[in-house]
N, CA, C and O atoms as a GROMACS GRO file, in nm:
protein
  560
    1UNK      N    1  -6.585  31.547   4.499
    1UNK     CA    2  -6.443  31.532   4.474
    1UNK      C    3  -6.368  31.625   4.569
    1UNK      O    4  -6.398  31.744   4.575
    2UNK      N    5  -6.270  31.574   4.643
    2UNK     CA    6  -6.198  31.659   4.739
    2UNK      C    7  -6.110  31.762   4.668
    2UNK      O    8  -6.066  31.741   4.555
    3UNK      N    9  -6.086  31.871   4.738
    3UNK     CA   10  -5.998  31.975   4.685
    3UNK      C   11  -5.854  31.928   4.688
    3UNK      O   12  -5.821  31.829   4.753
    4UNK      N   13  -5.767  31.999   4.617
    4UNK     CA   14  -5.623  31.968   4.618
    4UNK      C   15  -5.570  31.980   4.761
    4UNK      O   16  -5.488  31.898   4.804
    5UNK      N   17  -5.614  32.081   4.833
    5UNK     CA   18  -5.570  32.102   4.972
    5UNK      C   19  -5.603  31.981   5.058
    5UNK      O   20  -5.517  31.930   5.130
    6UNK      N   21  -5.727  31.935   5.050
    6UNK     CA   22  -5.769  31.819   5.129
    6UNK      C   23  -5.696  31.692   5.086
    6UNK      O   24  -5.658  31.611   5.170
    7UNK      N   25  -5.675  31.676   4.958
    7UNK     CA   26  -5.604  31.558   4.906
    7UNK      C   27  -5.461  31.556   4.959
    7UNK      O   28  -5.411  31.450   4.998
    8UNK      N   29  -5.394  31.671   4.959
    8UNK     CA   30  -5.256  31.679   5.007
    8UNK      C   31  -5.249  31.653   5.158
    8UNK      O   32  -5.162  31.579   5.204
    9UNK      N   33  -5.340  31.711   5.235
    9UNK     CA   34  -5.340  31.691   5.380
    9UNK      C   35  -5.371  31.545   5.416
    9UNK      O   36  -5.312  31.490   5.509
   10UNK      N   37  -5.462  31.484   5.343
   10UNK     CA   38  -5.494  31.342   5.365
   10UNK      C   39  -5.372  31.255   5.334
   10UNK      O   40  -5.344  31.159   5.405
   11UNK      N   41  -5.301  31.289   5.227
   11UNK     CA   42  -5.180  31.213   5.191
   11UNK      C   43  -5.071  31.230   5.296
   11UNK      O   44  -4.998  31.136   5.326
   12UNK      N   45  -5.059  31.351   5.352
   12UNK     CA   46  -4.960  31.374   5.458
   12UNK      C   47  -4.995  31.288   5.580
   12UNK      O   48  -4.906  31.226   5.639
   13UNK      N   49  -5.120  31.285   5.618
   13UNK     CA   50  -5.161  31.203   5.732
   13UNK      C   51  -5.134  31.055   5.704
   13UNK      O   52  -5.084  30.984   5.790
   14UNK      N   53  -5.165  31.010   5.583
   14UNK     CA   54  -5.140  30.870   5.546
   14UNK      C   55  -4.991  30.838   5.549
   14UNK      O   56  -4.953  30.726   5.582
   15UNK      N   57  -4.908  30.935   5.514
   15UNK     CA   58  -4.762  30.914   5.514
   15UNK      C   59  -4.712  30.890   5.656
   15UNK      O   60  -4.614  30.819   5.676
   16UNK      N   61  -4.778  30.950   5.755
   16UNK     CA   62  -4.737  30.938   5.895
   16UNK      C   63  -4.800  30.818   5.966
   16UNK      O   64  -4.750  30.777   6.071
   17UNK      N   65  -4.907  30.761   5.911
   17UNK     CA   66  -4.979  30.652   5.977
   17UNK      C   67  -4.892  30.531   6.012
   17UNK      O   68  -4.913  30.473   6.118
   18UNK      N   69  -4.796  30.490   5.928
   18UNK     CA   70  -4.716  30.371   5.963
   18UNK      C   71  -4.624  30.389   6.084
   18UNK      O   72  -4.569  30.291   6.135
   19UNK      N   73  -4.606  30.512   6.131
   19UNK     CA   74  -4.519  30.535   6.247
   19UNK      C   75  -4.580  30.470   6.372
   19UNK      O   76  -4.701  30.445   6.376
   20UNK      N   77  -4.497  30.444   6.471
   20UNK     CA   78  -4.544  30.382   6.594
   20UNK      C   79  -4.641  30.471   6.672
   20UNK      O   80  -4.728  30.420   6.742
   21UNK      N   81  -4.626  30.601   6.661
   21UNK     CA   82  -4.710  30.695   6.736
   21UNK      C   83  -4.853  30.697   6.680
   21UNK      O   84  -4.876  30.665   6.563
   22UNK      N   85  -4.947  30.734   6.764
   22UNK     CA   86  -5.084  30.753   6.721
   22UNK      C   87  -5.091  30.882   6.640
   22UNK      O   88  -5.044  30.986   6.685
   23UNK      N   89  -5.149  30.877   6.520
   23UNK     CA   90  -5.159  30.994   6.433
   23UNK      C   91  -5.306  31.032   6.421
   23UNK      O   92  -5.389  30.952   6.377
   24UNK      N   93  -5.338  31.156   6.460
   24UNK     CA   94  -5.473  31.210   6.453
   24UNK      C   95  -5.473  31.334   6.366
   24UNK      O   96  -5.368  31.391   6.337
   25UNK      N   97  -5.592  31.376   6.325
   25UNK     CA   98  -5.601  31.500   6.247
   25UNK      C   99  -5.705  31.592   6.311
   25UNK      O  100  -5.821  31.553   6.330
   26UNK      N  101  -5.662  31.713   6.342
   26UNK     CA  102  -5.749  31.817   6.398
   26UNK      C  103  -5.830  31.770   6.518
   26UNK      O  104  -5.947  31.805   6.532
   27UNK      N  105  -5.767  31.692   6.605
   27UNK     CA  106  -5.833  31.643   6.726
   27UNK      C  107  -5.783  31.721   6.847
   27UNK      O  108  -5.678  31.785   6.843
   28UNK      N  109  -5.860  31.716   6.954
   28UNK     CA  110  -5.821  31.775   7.081
   28UNK      C  111  -5.718  31.682   7.145
   28UNK      O  112  -5.726  31.560   7.130
   29UNK      N  113  -5.623  31.739   7.216
   29UNK     CA  114  -5.523  31.659   7.286
   29UNK      C  115  -5.595  31.565   7.383
   29UNK      O  116  -5.667  31.611   7.472
   30UNK      N  117  -5.576  31.433   7.367
   30UNK     CA  118  -5.645  31.339   7.457
   30UNK      C  119  -5.590  31.344   7.598
   30UNK      O  120  -5.481  31.395   7.622
   31UNK      N  121  -5.668  31.292   7.693
   31UNK     CA  122  -5.626  31.289   7.833
   31UNK      C  123  -5.503  31.201   7.853
   31UNK      O  124  -5.417  31.231   7.936
   32UNK      N  125  -5.496  31.093   7.777
   32UNK     CA  126  -5.384  31.000   7.789
   32UNK      C  127  -5.305  30.997   7.659
   32UNK      O  128  -5.360  30.985   7.550
   33UNK      N  129  -5.175  31.009   7.675
   33UNK     CA  130  -5.084  31.005   7.560
   33UNK      C  131  -5.036  30.861   7.547
   33UNK      O  132  -4.988  30.803   7.644
   34UNK      N  133  -5.046  30.801   7.427
   34UNK     CA  134  -4.996  30.665   7.409
   34UNK      C  135  -4.847  30.656   7.443
   34UNK      O  136  -4.773  30.753   7.427
   35UNK      N  137  -4.805  30.540   7.488
   35UNK     CA  138  -4.665  30.517   7.524
   35UNK      C  139  -4.573  30.547   7.406
   35UNK      O  140  -4.461  30.593   7.424
   36UNK      N  141  -4.621  30.520   7.284
   36UNK     CA  142  -4.539  30.540   7.163
   36UNK      C  143  -4.540  30.685   7.115
   36UNK      O  144  -4.467  30.718   7.021
   37UNK      N  145  -4.620  30.771   7.177
   37UNK     CA  146  -4.625  30.912   7.139
   37UNK      C  147  -4.750  30.944   7.060
   37UNK      O  148  -4.829  30.856   7.026
   38UNK      N  149  -4.767  31.072   7.033
   38UNK     CA  150  -4.886  31.122   6.965
   38UNK      C  151  -4.845  31.228   6.864
   38UNK      O  152  -4.759  31.312   6.892
   39UNK      N  153  -4.907  31.224   6.746
   39UNK     CA  154  -4.889  31.326   6.643
   39UNK      C  155  -5.028  31.374   6.603
   39UNK      O  156  -5.112  31.293   6.563
   40UNK      N  157  -5.052  31.504   6.614
   40UNK     CA  158  -5.179  31.561   6.569
   40UNK      C  159  -5.150  31.654   6.452
   40UNK      O  160  -5.080  31.754   6.467
   41UNK      N  161  -5.204  31.620   6.336
   41UNK     CA  162  -5.189  31.703   6.217
   41UNK      C  163  -5.294  31.813   6.222
   41UNK      O  164  -5.414  31.786   6.229
   42UNK      N  165  -5.248  31.937   6.217
   42UNK     CA  166  -5.336  32.054   6.209
   42UNK      C  167  -5.330  32.106   6.065
   42UNK      O  168  -5.222  32.116   6.007
   43UNK      N  169  -5.446  32.138   6.009
   43UNK     CA  170  -5.452  32.179   5.868
   43UNK      C  171  -5.366  32.300   5.836
   43UNK      O  172  -5.312  32.308   5.726
   44UNK      N  173  -5.352  32.392   5.928
   44UNK     CA  174  -5.268  32.509   5.904
   44UNK      C  175  -5.329  32.605   5.803
   44UNK      O  176  -5.451  32.609   5.785
   45UNK      N  177  -5.243  32.682   5.738
   45UNK     CA  178  -5.287  32.787   5.647
   45UNK      C  179  -5.222  32.773   5.510
   45UNK      O  180  -5.101  32.753   5.501
   46UNK      N  181  -5.302  32.783   5.403
   46UNK     CA  182  -5.242  32.777   5.270
   46UNK      C  183  -5.169  32.906   5.232
   46UNK      O  184  -5.083  32.904   5.144
   47UNK      N  185  -5.201  33.016   5.298
   47UNK     CA  186  -5.135  33.142   5.268
   47UNK      C  187  -5.179  33.200   5.134
   47UNK      O  188  -5.268  33.147   5.068
   48UNK      N  189  -5.115  33.308   5.098
   48UNK     CA  190  -5.145  33.373   4.970
   48UNK      C  191  -5.068  33.302   4.859
   48UNK      O  192  -4.947  33.288   4.869
   49UNK      N  193  -5.136  33.258   4.754
   49UNK     CA  194  -5.067  33.187   4.648
   49UNK      C  195  -4.997  33.283   4.552
   49UNK      O  196  -5.035  33.399   4.538
   50UNK      N  197  -4.895  33.231   4.485
   50UNK     CA  198  -4.842  33.299   4.368
   50UNK      C  199  -4.930  33.254   4.252
   50UNK      O  200  -4.968  33.137   4.244
   51UNK      N  201  -4.961  33.346   4.162
   51UNK     CA  202  -5.053  33.314   4.052
   51UNK      C  203  -4.981  33.330   3.919
   51UNK      O  204  -4.913  33.430   3.896
   52UNK      N  205  -4.996  33.230   3.832
   52UNK     CA  206  -4.953  33.243   3.693
   52UNK      C  207  -5.078  33.248   3.608
   52UNK      O  208  -5.178  33.185   3.641
   53UNK      N  209  -5.073  33.323   3.498
   53UNK     CA  210  -5.195  33.350   3.422
   53UNK      C  211  -5.216  33.263   3.299
   53UNK      O  212  -5.329  33.249   3.254
   54UNK      N  213  -5.112  33.206   3.244
   54UNK     CA  214  -5.133  33.132   3.120
   54UNK      C  215  -5.055  33.002   3.122
   54UNK      O  216  -4.937  33.001   3.087
   55UNK      N  217  -5.117  32.892   3.161
   55UNK     CA  218  -5.256  32.879   3.208
   55UNK      C  219  -5.268  32.926   3.352
   55UNK      O  220  -5.169  32.934   3.426
   56UNK      N  221  -5.392  32.957   3.391
   56UNK     CA  222  -5.418  33.007   3.526
   56UNK      C  223  -5.388  32.898   3.628
   56UNK      O  224  -5.448  32.791   3.625
   57UNK      N  225  -5.294  32.927   3.720
   57UNK     CA  226  -5.257  32.832   3.825
   57UNK      C  227  -5.227  32.909   3.953
   57UNK      O  228  -5.175  33.020   3.950
   58UNK      N  229  -5.260  32.847   4.065
   58UNK     CA  230  -5.235  32.902   4.197
   58UNK      C  231  -5.131  32.813   4.265
   58UNK      O  232  -5.154  32.694   4.284
   59UNK      N  233  -5.017  32.872   4.301
   59UNK     CA  234  -4.906  32.797   4.359
   59UNK      C  235  -4.898  32.829   4.509
   59UNK      O  236  -4.865  32.941   4.549
   60UNK      N  237  -4.930  32.729   4.590
   60UNK     CA  238  -4.938  32.747   4.734
   60UNK      C  239  -4.813  32.695   4.806
   60UNK      O  240  -4.748  32.600   4.761
   61UNK      N  241  -4.783  32.761   4.918
   61UNK     CA  242  -4.686  32.711   5.015
   61UNK      C  243  -4.764  32.698   5.146
   61UNK      O  244  -4.755  32.782   5.236
   62UNK      N  245  -4.839  32.590   5.152
   62UNK     CA  246  -4.931  32.562   5.264
   62UNK      C  247  -4.850  32.522   5.386
   62UNK      O  248  -4.764  32.435   5.378
   63UNK      N  249  -4.878  32.584   5.499
   63UNK     CA  250  -4.805  32.557   5.624
   63UNK      C  251  -4.894  32.477   5.719
   63UNK      O  252  -4.971  32.533   5.798
   64UNK      N  253  -4.882  32.344   5.710
   64UNK     CA  254  -4.952  32.255   5.803
   64UNK      C  255  -4.865  32.240   5.928
   64UNK      O  256  -4.746  32.270   5.926
   65UNK      N  257  -4.925  32.193   6.036
   65UNK     CA  258  -4.850  32.177   6.160
   65UNK      C  259  -4.870  32.038   6.217
   65UNK      O  260  -4.980  31.982   6.213
   66UNK      N  261  -4.762  31.983   6.269
   66UNK     CA  262  -4.766  31.856   6.341
   66UNK      C  263  -4.739  31.886   6.488
   66UNK      O  264  -4.631  31.934   6.522
   67UNK      N  265  -4.836  31.856   6.574
   67UNK     CA  266  -4.813  31.865   6.718
   67UNK      C  267  -4.764  31.728   6.761
   67UNK      O  268  -4.834  31.628   6.747
   68UNK      N  269  -4.643  31.724   6.814
   68UNK     CA  270  -4.579  31.599   6.853
   68UNK      C  271  -4.566  31.598   7.005
   68UNK      O  272  -4.512  31.691   7.064
   69UNK      N  273  -4.617  31.490   7.068
   69UNK     CA  274  -4.618  31.483   7.214
   69UNK      C  275  -4.571  31.344   7.258
   69UNK      O  276  -4.615  31.242   7.206
   70UNK      N  277  -4.482  31.344   7.356
   70UNK     CA  278  -4.436  31.220   7.419
   70UNK      C  279  -4.450  31.238   7.570
   70UNK      O  280  -4.419  31.344   7.624
   71UNK      N  281  -4.496  31.133   7.637
   71UNK     CA  282  -4.508  31.136   7.783
   71UNK      C  283  -4.440  31.012   7.838
   71UNK      O  284  -4.475  30.899   7.800
   72UNK      N  285  -4.343  31.032   7.926
   72UNK     CA  286  -4.272  30.918   7.985
   72UNK      C  287  -4.205  30.963   8.114
   72UNK      O  288  -4.154  31.075   8.122
   73UNK      N  289  -4.205  30.877   8.215
   73UNK     CA  290  -4.138  30.914   8.339
   73UNK      C  291  -3.986  30.914   8.324
   73UNK      O  292  -3.917  30.992   8.390
   74UNK      N  293  -3.934  30.827   8.237
   74UNK     CA  294  -3.790  30.817   8.214
   74UNK      C  295  -3.765  30.807   8.063
   74UNK      O  296  -3.845  30.751   7.989
   75UNK      N  297  -3.654  30.863   8.020
   75UNK     CA  298  -3.617  30.853   7.879
   75UNK      C  299  -3.703  30.934   7.785
   75UNK      O  300  -3.711  30.904   7.666
   76UNK      N  301  -3.767  31.037   7.838
   76UNK     CA  302  -3.856  31.120   7.757
   76UNK      C  303  -3.783  31.187   7.642
   76UNK      O  304  -3.834  31.190   7.530
   77UNK      N  305  -3.665  31.240   7.668
   77UNK     CA  306  -3.589  31.309   7.562
   77UNK      C  307  -3.551  31.213   7.450
   77UNK      O  308  -3.559  31.247   7.332
   78UNK      N  309  -3.510  31.094   7.488
   78UNK     CA  310  -3.473  30.994   7.389
   78UNK      C  311  -3.593  30.949   7.306
   78UNK      O  312  -3.584  30.937   7.184
   79UNK      N  313  -3.706  30.924   7.373
   79UNK     CA  314  -3.827  30.882   7.302
   79UNK      C  315  -3.874  30.993   7.207
   79UNK      O  316  -3.918  30.965   7.095
   80UNK      N  317  -3.865  31.117   7.252
   80UNK     CA  318  -3.905  31.230   7.170
   80UNK      C  319  -3.815  31.241   7.047
   80UNK      O  320  -3.863  31.260   6.936
   81UNK      N  321  -3.684  31.229   7.069
   81UNK     CA  322  -3.589  31.237   6.959
   81UNK      C  323  -3.613  31.126   6.857
   81UNK      O  324  -3.605  31.149   6.737
   82UNK      N  325  -3.641  31.006   6.905
   82UNK     CA  326  -3.669  30.894   6.815
   82UNK      C  327  -3.793  30.921   6.731
   82UNK      O  328  -3.795  30.893   6.612
   83UNK      N  329  -3.897  30.976   6.793
   83UNK     CA  330  -4.020  31.006   6.720
   83UNK      C  331  -3.997  31.115   6.616
   83UNK      O  332  -4.045  31.104   6.503
   84UNK      N  333  -3.924  31.220   6.653
   84UNK     CA  334  -3.894  31.328   6.558
   84UNK      C  335  -3.815  31.273   6.440
   84UNK      O  336  -3.843  31.307   6.325
   85UNK      N  337  -3.716  31.189   6.468
   85UNK     CA  338  -3.634  31.131   6.361
   85UNK      C  339  -3.719  31.043   6.269
   85UNK      O  340  -3.698  31.042   6.148
   86UNK      N  341  -3.815  30.968   6.326
   86UNK     CA  342  -3.900  30.883   6.242
   86UNK      C  343  -3.993  30.966   6.154
   86UNK      O  344  -4.023  30.927   6.041
   87UNK      N  345  -4.039  31.081   6.204
   87UNK     CA  346  -4.120  31.172   6.122
   87UNK      C  347  -4.035  31.223   6.006
   87UNK      O  348  -4.080  31.224   5.891
   88UNK      N  349  -3.912  31.265   6.036
   88UNK     CA  350  -3.823  31.314   5.931
   88UNK      C  351  -3.797  31.209   5.824
   88UNK      O  352  -3.799  31.239   5.705
   89UNK      N  353  -3.772  31.086   5.867
   89UNK     CA  354  -3.746  30.978   5.771
   89UNK      C  355  -3.868  30.949   5.685
   89UNK      O  356  -3.856  30.925   5.565
   90UNK      N  357  -3.987  30.952   5.746
   90UNK     CA  358  -4.111  30.927   5.670
   90UNK      C  359  -4.133  31.035   5.564
   90UNK      O  360  -4.174  31.004   5.452
   91UNK      N  361  -4.107  31.160   5.599
   91UNK     CA  362  -4.126  31.269   5.503
   91UNK      C  363  -4.019  31.268   5.394
   91UNK      O  364  -4.049  31.296   5.278
   92UNK      N  365  -3.896  31.237   5.431
   92UNK     CA  366  -3.788  31.233   5.333
   92UNK      C  367  -3.803  31.119   5.234
   92UNK      O  368  -3.753  31.127   5.122
   93UNK      N  369  -3.871  31.014   5.274
   93UNK     CA  370  -3.889  30.898   5.186
   93UNK      C  371  -3.976  30.929   5.064
   93UNK      O  372  -3.965  30.861   4.962
   94UNK      N  373  -4.062  31.031   5.074
   94UNK     CA  374  -4.145  31.070   4.960
   94UNK      C  375  -4.179  31.218   4.972
   94UNK      O  376  -4.282  31.256   5.027
   95UNK      N  377  -4.090  31.301   4.920
   95UNK     CA  378  -4.105  31.446   4.932
   95UNK      C  379  -4.215  31.504   4.844
   95UNK      O  380  -4.241  31.625   4.849
   96UNK      N  381  -4.280  31.421   4.762
   96UNK     CA  382  -4.388  31.471   4.677
   96UNK      C  383  -4.523  31.411   4.713
   96UNK      O  384  -4.623  31.437   4.645
   97UNK      N  385  -4.527  31.330   4.817
   97UNK     CA  386  -4.650  31.262   4.858
   97UNK      C  387  -4.716  31.192   4.740
   97UNK      O  388  -4.835  31.209   4.713
   98UNK      N  389  -4.637  31.113   4.670
   98UNK     CA  390  -4.689  31.037   4.556
   98UNK      C  391  -4.722  31.123   4.437
   98UNK      O  392  -4.807  31.087   4.356
   99UNK      N  393  -4.656  31.238   4.425
   99UNK     CA  394  -4.679  31.328   4.312
   99UNK      C  395  -4.786  31.432   4.335
   99UNK      O  396  -4.816  31.510   4.245
  100UNK      N  397  -4.846  31.437   4.454
  100UNK     CA  398  -4.950  31.535   4.484
  100UNK      C  399  -4.894  31.673   4.514
  100UNK      O  400  -4.963  31.773   4.496
  101UNK      N  401  -4.768  31.678   4.559
  101UNK     CA  402  -4.701  31.804   4.592
  101UNK      C  403  -4.579  31.819   4.503
  101UNK      O  404  -4.523  31.722   4.453
  102UNK      N  405  -4.539  31.944   4.484
  102UNK     CA  406  -4.411  31.968   4.419
  102UNK      C  407  -4.299  31.934   4.517
  102UNK      O  408  -4.194  31.882   4.477
  103UNK      N  409  -4.321  31.962   4.645
  103UNK     CA  410  -4.219  31.938   4.747
  103UNK      C  411  -4.280  31.957   4.884
  103UNK      O  412  -4.369  32.040   4.902
  104UNK      N  413  -4.233  31.880   4.983
  104UNK     CA  414  -4.270  31.905   5.122
  104UNK      C  415  -4.142  31.923   5.202
  104UNK      O  416  -4.042  31.856   5.178
  105UNK      N  417  -4.147  32.015   5.296
  105UNK     CA  418  -4.027  32.048   5.374
  105UNK      C  419  -4.065  32.074   5.519
  105UNK      O  420  -4.135  32.172   5.547
  106UNK      N  421  -4.020  31.989   5.611
  106UNK     CA  422  -4.046  32.016   5.752
  106UNK      C  423  -3.947  32.120   5.805
  106UNK      O  424  -3.833  32.127   5.760
  107UNK      N  425  -3.992  32.199   5.901
  107UNK     CA  426  -3.904  32.293   5.969
  107UNK      C  427  -3.861  32.232   6.102
  107UNK      O  428  -3.927  32.142   6.154
  108UNK      N  429  -3.752  32.281   6.156
  108UNK     CA  430  -3.700  32.227   6.282
  108UNK      C  431  -3.797  32.254   6.397
  108UNK      O  432  -3.857  32.361   6.405
  109UNK      N  433  -3.814  32.155   6.486
  109UNK     CA  434  -3.905  32.175   6.599
  109UNK      C  435  -3.839  32.254   6.711
  109UNK      O  436  -3.718  32.249   6.730
  110UNK      N  437  -3.920  32.327   6.784
  110UNK     CA  438  -3.876  32.390   6.908
  110UNK      C  439  -3.954  32.320   7.018
  110UNK      O  440  -4.074  32.340   7.033
  111UNK      N  441  -3.885  32.239   7.095
  111UNK     CA  442  -3.954  32.155   7.193
  111UNK      C  443  -3.965  32.224   7.329
  111UNK      O  444  -3.892  32.318   7.359
  112UNK      N  445  -4.057  32.173   7.409
  112UNK     CA  446  -4.077  32.223   7.544
  112UNK      C  447  -4.116  32.108   7.634
  112UNK      O  448  -4.188  32.017   7.592
  113UNK      N  449  -4.069  32.111   7.758
  113UNK     CA  450  -4.110  32.014   7.859
  113UNK      C  451  -4.226  32.075   7.936
  113UNK      O  452  -4.218  32.188   7.983
  114UNK      N  453  -4.333  31.998   7.949
  114UNK     CA  454  -4.454  32.047   8.015
  114UNK      C  455  -4.485  31.960   8.136
  114UNK      O  456  -4.521  31.843   8.119
  115UNK      N  457  -4.473  32.013   8.259
  115UNK     CA  458  -4.504  31.932   8.377
  115UNK      C  459  -4.655  31.908   8.388
  115UNK      O  460  -4.736  31.995   8.355
  116UNK      N  461  -4.689  31.788   8.434
  116UNK     CA  462  -4.829  31.751   8.456
  116UNK      C  463  -4.841  31.708   8.602
  116UNK      O  464  -4.771  31.618   8.647
  117UNK      N  465  -4.930  31.774   8.675
  117UNK     CA  466  -4.945  31.742   8.817
  117UNK      C  467  -4.996  31.599   8.835
  117UNK      O  468  -5.102  31.562   8.782
  118UNK      N  469  -4.921  31.519   8.910
  118UNK     CA  470  -4.960  31.382   8.938
  118UNK      C  471  -4.933  31.283   8.827
  118UNK      O  472  -4.979  31.169   8.834
  119UNK      N  473  -4.859  31.323   8.723
  119UNK     CA  474  -4.830  31.232   8.612
  119UNK      C  475  -4.693  31.265   8.554
  119UNK      O  476  -4.632  31.367   8.589
  120UNK      N  477  -4.646  31.179   8.466
  120UNK     CA  478  -4.518  31.204   8.400
  120UNK      C  479  -4.528  31.327   8.311
  120UNK      O  480  -4.633  31.353   8.251
  121UNK      N  481  -4.421  31.402   8.303
  121UNK     CA  482  -4.418  31.524   8.222
  121UNK      C  483  -4.430  31.492   8.074
  121UNK      O  484  -4.400  31.380   8.030
  122UNK      N  485  -4.473  31.591   7.998
  122UNK     CA  486  -4.482  31.579   7.853
  122UNK      C  487  -4.363  31.650   7.790
  122UNK      O  488  -4.313  31.749   7.843
  123UNK      N  489  -4.319  31.600   7.678
  123UNK     CA  490  -4.224  31.672   7.593
  123UNK      C  491  -4.300  31.691   7.462
  123UNK      O  492  -4.348  31.594   7.403
  124UNK      N  493  -4.309  31.815   7.417
  124UNK     CA  494  -4.392  31.845   7.301
  124UNK      C  495  -4.323  31.945   7.210
  124UNK      O  496  -4.234  32.019   7.251
  125UNK      N  497  -4.367  31.945   7.086
  125UNK     CA  498  -4.317  32.042   6.987
  125UNK      C  499  -4.420  32.056   6.876
  125UNK      O  500  -4.503  31.967   6.855
  126UNK      N  501  -4.413  32.167   6.807
  126UNK     CA  502  -4.490  32.186   6.685
  126UNK      C  503  -4.390  32.189   6.571
  126UNK      O  504  -4.294  32.266   6.572
  127UNK      N  505  -4.415  32.105   6.472
  127UNK     CA  506  -4.331  32.101   6.352
  127UNK      C  507  -4.414  32.154   6.237
  127UNK      O  508  -4.517  32.096   6.203
  128UNK      N  509  -4.371  32.262   6.178
  128UNK     CA  510  -4.438  32.314   6.060
  128UNK      C  511  -4.388  32.237   5.939
  128UNK      O  512  -4.268  32.219   5.921
  129UNK      N  513  -4.483  32.192   5.857
  129UNK     CA  514  -4.449  32.122   5.733
  129UNK      C  515  -4.502  32.208   5.619
  129UNK      O  516  -4.622  32.231   5.608
  130UNK      N  517  -4.410  32.256   5.534
  130UNK     CA  518  -4.449  32.341   5.421
  130UNK      C  519  -4.477  32.251   5.302
  130UNK      O  520  -4.390  32.175   5.258
  131UNK      N  521  -4.599  32.260   5.251
  131UNK     CA  522  -4.646  32.178   5.139
  131UNK      C  523  -4.656  32.267   5.015
  131UNK      O  524  -4.739  32.358   5.011
  132UNK      N  525  -4.574  32.243   4.917
  132UNK     CA  526  -4.576  32.321   4.793
  132UNK      C  527  -4.662  32.246   4.692
  132UNK      O  528  -4.628  32.135   4.651
  133UNK      N  529  -4.774  32.306   4.650
  133UNK     CA  530  -4.861  32.241   4.550
  133UNK      C  531  -4.929  32.348   4.467
  133UNK      O  532  -4.931  32.466   4.502
  134UNK      N  533  -4.985  32.303   4.355
  134UNK     CA  534  -5.048  32.393   4.259
  134UNK      C  535  -5.192  32.349   4.235
  134UNK      O  536  -5.222  32.230   4.228
  135UNK      N  537  -5.282  32.448   4.223
  135UNK     CA  538  -5.422  32.421   4.194
  135UNK      C  539  -5.466  32.507   4.076
  135UNK      O  540  -5.395  32.598   4.034
  136UNK      N  541  -5.585  32.477   4.023
  136UNK     CA  542  -5.642  32.556   3.914
  136UNK      C  543  -5.729  32.670   3.965
  136UNK      O  544  -5.776  32.752   3.886
  137UNK      N  545  -5.751  32.675   4.097
  137UNK     CA  546  -5.832  32.782   4.155
  137UNK      C  547  -5.818  32.780   4.305
  137UNK      O  548  -5.776  32.680   4.362
  138UNK      N  549  -5.853  32.892   4.372
  138UNK     CA  550  -5.836  32.899   4.517
  138UNK      C  551  -5.930  32.805   4.594
  138UNK      O  552  -5.904  32.776   4.711
  139UNK      N  553  -6.036  32.756   4.531
  139UNK     CA  554  -6.126  32.663   4.596
  139UNK      C  555  -6.120  32.523   4.535
  139UNK      O  556  -6.203  32.438   4.565
  140UNK      N  557  -6.022  32.501   4.450
  140UNK     CA  558  -6.009  32.370   4.381
  140UNK      C  559  -5.924  32.275   4.461
  140UNK      O  560  -5.903  32.162   4.419
   0.00000   0.00000   0.00000
């Protein structure tokens, strides 16, 4: 049986799958970026939980990361903005991931343009997504 952490991360990835961009989890950046863009979900860190004792519960604010990458010779900023907006809309449509989280909240991206020798430049950002969930134990 998967842990609450794994269940929440799997649900987050599934929430992003319908987007036009390719969605991967914990993969190495591929040599070729799809025309529609790329999102790589990194598991991130659950951090130190707040603990309640009766009943015993661990309340996490898990910080997962989405690496978002777009590569295009023209219109890169527009394509990147469209992808970021679609991620926001997907997350806002279900802030509890079907009841698995108390709340999910993306943070604003800080983007960067990355030149690639002999190819179109990349526009990339890391978006931290804070996942608020509760477990019955630190390994549950």
